[in-house]
C-alpha positions in Angstrom: 24.7 -7.4 2.3 21.3 -7.9 3.9 19.5 -11.1 3.0 15.8 -10.5 2.1 12.9 -12.8 1.5 9.5 -12.1 0.0 6.4 -13.8 1.4 3.6 -13.8 -1.1 4.2 -13.6 -4.9 1.3 -11.7 -6.3 1.4 -8.2 -7.8 3.0 -6.7 -4.7 5.5 -9.5 -4.4 6.6 -9.0 -8.0 6.9 -5.2 -7.3 9.2 -5.9 -4.4 11.3 -8.3 -6.5 11.7 -5.6 -9.1 12.7 -3.0 -6.5 15.4 -5.4 -5.1 16.8 -5.8 -8.6 17.5 -2.0 -8.8 21.2 -1.2 -8.5 20.4 1.5 -6.0 19.4 -1.3 -3.6 22.7 -3.3 -4.0 23.0 -3.4 -0.2 20.2 -5.9 -0.2 19.9 -9.4 -1.8 16.8 -11.4 -2.5 17.5 -14.9 -1.3 14.0 -16.6 -1.3 10.4 -16.3 -2.2 7.8 -18.0 0.0 4.4 -18.9 -1.3 1.2 -20.8 -0.4 0.9 -22.0 -3.9 2.8 -24.9 -5.5 6.4 -23.5 -5.8 6.9 -25.4 -9.0 4.2 -23.3 -10.7 6.1 -20.1 -9.9 8.9 -18.8 -12.1 10.2 -15.5 -10.7 12.0 -13.0 -13.0 14.9 -13.0 -10.6 15.4 -16.7 -10.8 15.6 -17.0 -7.0 14.3 -20.1 -5.3 10.6 -20.5 -4.5 9.7 -22.3 -1.3 6.4 -23.3 0.3 5.5 -21.0 3.2 5.2 -24.0 5.6 9.0 -24.3 5.4 9.8 -20.7 6.3 10.8 -21.5 9.9 13.6 -23.7 8.6 15.4 -20.6 7.5 15.6 -18.8 10.8 19.1 -17.3 11.1 19.6 -17.3 7.3 17.3 -14.4 6.4 17.7 -10.9 7.8 14.2 -9.5 6.9 11.0 -10.9 5.4 8.9 -8.6 3.3 5.3 -9.7 3.8 3.2 -9.2 0.6 0.0 -10.9 1.5 -3.4 -9.3 1.7 -4.7 -7.3 4.6 -8.0 -9.0 4.9 -6.9 -12.5 5.7 -3.2 -13.1 5.0 -1.4 -10.6 7.2 -3.5 -10.9 10.3 -2.7 -14.6 10.3 0.8 -14.8 8.9 2.2 -11.6 10.3 2.5 -12.4 14.0 3.6 -15.9 13.3 6.5 -14.8 11.1 7.4 -11.8 13.2 8.2 -14.0 16.1 11.1 -15.4 14.2 12.1 -12.8 11.6 12.4 -9.0 11.2 9.4 -8.1 9.0 8.0 -5.3 6.9 4.4 -5.2 5.6 1.8 -3.0 3.9 -1.3 -3.8 6.2 -3.7 -1.1 5.0 -7.0 -1.6 6.8 -6.9 1.7 8.5 -9.5 1.0 11.2 -7.7 -2.2 12.3 -4.2 -0.9 12.4 -4.1 -0.4 16.2 -5.1 -4.1 16.8 -2.7 -5.3 14.2 0.1 -3.3 15.7 -0.6 -4.8 19.1 -0.4 -8.4 17.7 2.8 -7.7 15.7 4.4 -6.0 18.7 3.7 -8.9 21.1 5.1 -11.3 18.5 8.2 -9.5 17.4 9.3 -8.4 20.8 9.6 -12.1 22.0 12.9 -12.7 20.2 14.0 -9.0 19.8 12.8 -8.6 16.2 11.7 -5.4 14.5 8.4 -5.4 12.5 7.5 -2.2 10.6 3.8 -2.3 9.7 1.5 -0.5 7.4 4.2 0.6 5.0 3.0 1.9 1.6 1.7 5.2 0.3 -1.6 5.2 2.3 -1.0 4.3 5.0 2.6 5.2 4.8 3.8 8.2 2.8 0.4 9.9 3.0 0.4 9.3 6.7 3.7 11.2 7.1 2.4 14.0 4.9 -0.6 14.3 7.2 1.6 14.4 10.3 4.0 16.9 8.9 1.2 19.1 7.7 -0.7 19.1 11.0 2.4 19.8 13.0 3.3 22.8 10.9 -0.2 24.2 10.2 -1.9 23.4 13.5 -4.8 25.7 12.7 -6.1 23.9 9.6 -7.7 20.8 8.0 -6.4 17.6 6.3 -7.8 16.6 2.9 -6.9 13.3 1.3 -7.9 12.6 -2.3 -7.2 9.2 -4.0 -6.9 8.5 -7.7 -7.4 8.5 -10.5 -6.5 4.9 -10.0 -7.6 1.2 -9.8 -9.0 0.1 -6.4 -8.3 -3.6 -6.1 -10.7 -4.0 -3.2 -13.6 -2.4 -4.9 -12.9 -4.2 -8.1 -12.9 -7.5 -6.2 -16.3 -6.5 -4.6 -17.8 -6.1 -8.1 -16.4 -9.5 -9.3 -18.3 -11.2 -6.4 -21.7 -10.1 -7.8 -23.6 -12.9 -9.5 -23.3 -12.6 -13.3 -20.0 -10.7 -13.3 -17.0 -12.3 -14.9 -14.4 -9.5 -14.4 -14.3 -5.9 -13.4 -12.1 -2.9 -12.8 -13.0 0.1 -10.6 -11.4 3.5 -10.7 -11.5 6.0 -7.9 -11.6 9.5 -9.3 -11.1 12.7 -7.3 -13.5 15.5 -8.0 -11.5 18.5 -9.3 -14.0 21.1 -8.0 -13.5 19.8 -4.5 -9.7 19.9 -4.8 -9.8 23.4 -6.2 -11.8 24.6 -3.2 -9.2 23.1 -0.9 -6.3 24.5 -2.8 -7.8 28.0 -2.6 -7.6 27.9 1.2 -11.4 27.8 1.6 -11.2 24.9 4.2 -14.6 23.4 3.1 -16.5 20.7 4.8 -16.8 18.0 2.1 -19.0 14.9 2.1 -17.8 11.6 0.8 -19.8 12.1 -2.4 -18.3 15.6 -2.9 -14.7 14.3 -2.8 -14.6 11.2 -5.1 -16.6 9.4 -7.7 -16.4 5.7 -8.8 -16.2 4.5 -12.4 -16.6 0.8 -13.1 -15.9 -1.3 -16.1 -17.7 -4.6 -15.9 -17.6 -7.8 -18.0 -20.9 -9.6 -17.5 -21.8 -13.2 -18.3 -23.8 -13.7 -21.5 -27.5 -13.2 -20.8 -26.9 -11.7 -17.3 -29.3 -9.0 -16.0 -27.3 -5.9 -16.6 -29.8 -3.6 -14.8 -29.6 -5.8 -11.7 -25.8 -5.8 -11.7 -25.6 -2.1 -12.1 -28.2 -1.6 -9.3 -26.3 -4.0 -7.0 -23.0 -2.1 -7.6 -24.5 1.4 -7.0 -26.4 0.3 -3.9 -23.5 -1.7 -2.3 -22.9 -0.4 1.2 -19.4 0.6 2.3 -18.2 0.5 -1.3 -20.4 2.5 -3.7 -23.6 3.6 -2.0 -22.1 6.9 -0.8 -20.6 7.9 -4.1 -21.8 8.9 -7.6 -21.0 5.8 -9.5 -20.9 5.1 -13.2 -21.0 1.6 -14.6 -19.8 0.7 -18.1 -20.3 -2.8 -19.5 -17.5 -3.9 -21.7 -16.1 -7.0 -23.4 -13.3 -9.1 -22.0 -11.1 -8.0 -24.8 -11.7 -4.3 -24.0 -11.1 -4.8 -20.3 -7.8 -6.5 -21.0 -6.7 -4.0 -23.7 -7.7 -0.8 -22.0 -7.7 -1.6 -18.3 -5.0 -4.1 -17.5 -2.6 -1.6 -16.0 -2.6 -0.7 -12.3 -2.2 3.1 -12.0 -3.0 5.0 -8.9 -2.1 8.1 -7.0 -3.6 10.9 -5.0 -3.1 14.1 -3.0 -2.7 15.0 0.6 -3.5 18.7 1.2 -3.2 20.6 4.5 -5.0 23.9 4.3 -4.6 26.2 7.3 -3.8 29.6 8.7 -0.8 31.3 10.3 -2.4 34.3 11.9 -4.4 36.0 9.2 -2.5 34.4 6.3 -3.7 31.3 4.4 -1.2 28.5 3.8 -1.5 25.3 1.8 0.8 22.2 1.9 0.3 19.6 -0.9 1.9 16.2 -1.4 0.9 14.2 -4.5 1.6 11.0 -6.3 1.1 9.9 -9.9 1.7 6.2 -10.2 1.8 4.1 -13.4 2.2 1.0 -11.2 0.8 0.9 -7.7 2.4 -2.5 -6.8 5.9 -1.4 -8.0 5.8 1.8 -6.2 4.6 0.2 -3.0 7.2 -2.5 -3.4 9.9 0.2 -3.6 8.7 1.7 -0.3 8.7 -1.7 1.4 12.3 -2.3 0.4 13.4 1.1 1.8 11.7 0.3 5.1 13.2 -3.2 5.1 16.6 -1.5 5.2 15.3 0.7 8.1 14.1 -2.3 10.0 17.6 -3.8 10.0 19.1 -0.5 11.1 16.7 -0.2 14.0 17.6 -3.8 15.0 21.3 -2.8 14.9 20.5 0.0 17.3 19.1 -2.5 19.7 15.4 -1.8 19.1 12.6 -4.4 18.9 8.9 -4.6 18.6 6.4 -3.2 16.1 7.0 0.2 14.5 5.2 2.4 12.0 6.5 5.0 9.5 6.2 7.6 12.3 8.9 5.8 14.3 11.6 5.6 11.6 14.2 8.4 11.1 14.2 9.3 7.4 18.0 8.8 7.2 17.5 5.0 7.8 15.6 4.6 4.5 18.6 5.3 2.2 21.9 3.5 1.6 23.6 6.9 1.4 25.8 8.0 4.3 24.9 10.8 6.7 27.5 13.0 5.0 26.1 12.4 1.5 22.6 13.0 2.7 23.6 16.4 4.1 25.7 17.3 1.1 23.1 16.4 -1.5 19.7 16.9 0.1 19.9 19.3 3.1 
């Protein structure tokens, strides 16, 4: 049985913990949770031991794979290469533009001791990346379209919370149905950012705060809201907690193209009630794959493009053929 550790116990870490408790993953055992916080303040549902991250290197040889659940902005770029030098790892680094640089750092670190590090595992990047690759390989004469939502964007929600006078906020990314209908029809339209998605914000403001200023700052925020049609709703703390505490998400990858004179459309979609739990389930599947790659003598950084699908499941090759082929 593979011995697995979680590094980082936020929403994603708890999602991984839940996935590891699934009987379908009985070939993997959660043996430790590492955290930057005070371990005594954390009480995981699994009851597994919680250890400060500074002690992780004391467990070299006792852990088969570490699932890194830190954030992409600051945690993973710092923690990932350090930990990958001593352990097999899997992570969900999702800053698309910085993936090549992160890959290089993880590859240099993991290859030192013959470890495997599978990076950028999730649904985008991850499952959506595979859908785009398959679609482009099959319909070479065509276009990719990716729509996200309806779902909570944690990064955009955090950006709102940093505005002066904001106590809390949730932001939903919403795909525009008219744009998706045009793509599904095989029209192959050229769509601007504003034509594909809109932003809907629910904001709890401090008492007496300038609501017009807050709304203006949100709508004019570059790289987040300025390029979108954005709606801002001011609500109470109670309403935000009651109506917007869940973390749903999802989206669509559509490849629209032609084979000769015939229109063809490939579509892959996700409808998620819990983004962290779904992403955690993907990470666990790729943790299994990381260990199988290691068994085959491979090392260094990998992405979802490098992993044979059969390595993700505990089922045998015969059962996969019998049940799924």
